[in-house]
VOKEKE-742584 format. One line per 8 residues: number of its first residue (from 1); their letters; for each residue y, x, z of C-alpha. Coordinates in steps of 0.25 Angstrom, whole numbers. Last residue first. Layout:
NUM> a> Y X Z  ... .
// end
This chain:
198> raeprvrg> 348 467 344  360 474 354  357 487 347  357 483 333  370 477 336  370 460 333  378 460 320  393 457 318 .
190> spgrgapt> 395 470 311  403 477 322  392 475 334  385 462 337  385 465 352  401 467 350  402 453 344  393 447 355 .
182> iivartdr> 380 441 356  379 429 362  373 426 377  365 415 382  364 411 398  374 399 399  387 399 403  396 406 396 .
174> irslwele> 388 414 385  385 428 389  390 441 379  382 450 373  387 464 368  397 464 378  390 481 379  390 475 394 .
166> fsrrllea> 385 463 390  373 470 381  370 480 393  367 469 402  359 461 393  351 475 389  350 479 405  345 466 408 .
158> gvfgaihy> 332 467 399  329 480 403  331 475 418  319 464 416  319 458 402  318 458 387  316 448 376  301 444 373 .
150> hreswdlc> 300 431 365  299 418 366  313 417 359  317 405 368  309 407 380  311 423 381  298 430 385  305 441 396 .
142> arcftrkg> 298 456 394  302 465 402  309 478 406  312 484 419  307 476 428  316 473 441  318 481 453  307 490 454 .
134> ptrravda> 316 503 447  329 499 449  333 501 435  346 509 432  340 519 423  340 507 412  355 506 411  356 498 397 .
126> gfrslldi> 367 505 391  359 504 377  358 519 377  350 518 392  343 504 383  338 514 371  335 525 378  325 517 388 .
118> gtetvvgg> 318 510 376  317 522 369  309 527 383  301 513 381  305 500 388  294 492 393  293 477 395  285 467 402 .
110> deslhvhg> 268 461 403  273 450 392  278 463 383  290 471 379  291 485 376  304 489 374  311 500 365  301 502 354 .
102> eavlsdal> 311 496 343  303 483 342  303 481 356  319 484 359  320 475 346  313 464 351  320 464 365  333 463 357 .
94> avglrgal> 329 452 348  322 445 361  336 444 369  343 439 356  334 429 352  335 424 368  336 433 381  344 444 386 .
86> hdyctraf> 343 449 401  348 446 413  343 430 417  336 428 403  352 429 396  354 423 382  353 427 368  350 416 355 .
78> llaedras> 343 406 362  354 404 371  363 403 362  357 393 353  356 385 364  370 385 368  373 384 354  366 370 354 .
70> rpqyrppv> 350 367 351  346 354 345  334 352 352  320 348 345  309 346 354  299 358 357  287 355 366  289 362 379 .
62> hiaavvkm> 277 373 378  284 385 373  298 383 377  295 379 390  286 389 393  298 399 388  310 394 397  300 394 409 .
54> relmqavl> 299 409 406  314 411 405  314 404 419  304 412 425  310 424 420  323 421 426  318 417 439  313 433 438 .
46> psgiryyh> 325 437 433  331 431 449  338 418 454  344 412 442  358 409 445  368 401 452  384 402 456  388 396 467 .
38> frrkktvt> 404 393 467  414 393 481  414 407 481  405 415 474  391 408 479  379 414 473  365 407 469  354 412 466 .
30> llgaqvlr> 342 403 457  326 403 459  327 406 472  320 393 477  332 390 485  341 392 473  333 383 464  334 372 475 .
22> slhesatp> 350 375 476  351 374 462  344 359 459  352 355 471  365 360 466  362 355 450  360 341 456  373 340 464 .
14> rsihalfa> 380 347 452  376 335 442  368 340 431  369 344 417  364 357 417  374 367 412  383 358 421  375 359 434 .
6> lesgtm> 374 373 433  388 373 431  391 368 444  379 376 451  386 389 448  381 399 436 .
// end
């Protein structure tokens, strides 16, 4: 997003946003890409995204709950959202739970393992698991979901599941937010979520 967009979403002035964004870029927490006269900011790395998600988990556990009416935007984020480059929220956790229940993936605090049946399933789904560059990034790991307080799938496998879901147009991004929705194609002819998309 541009600095102006981020300022608008944070309800702060553009100069204030510019100062904060500059410091975050200097610290390596954000990166900035210049296109024509615009500067686009994004999270600096998967490690930074992971840190932010874990801070949300700590806040959700240790901050005393208070009543706050939820907006449609909040509900959309809780249902399904991107967590850097993989799927999170209720949908992301349900997908992880389904793959674990079927014996395709094993998740724990220490990481994740994809079984042979899981590799076969991912390949048939169109996830390019053979393309992975060894040592480049973690193949499969558990990521603690801040809203569900349960694991969803991160790493290369999580990124490929999300990429393929977008490619098949089963999921679609909601503009100006990390929330995603299940499309009619993702629900299939019956209007229910495709079993393979759960």
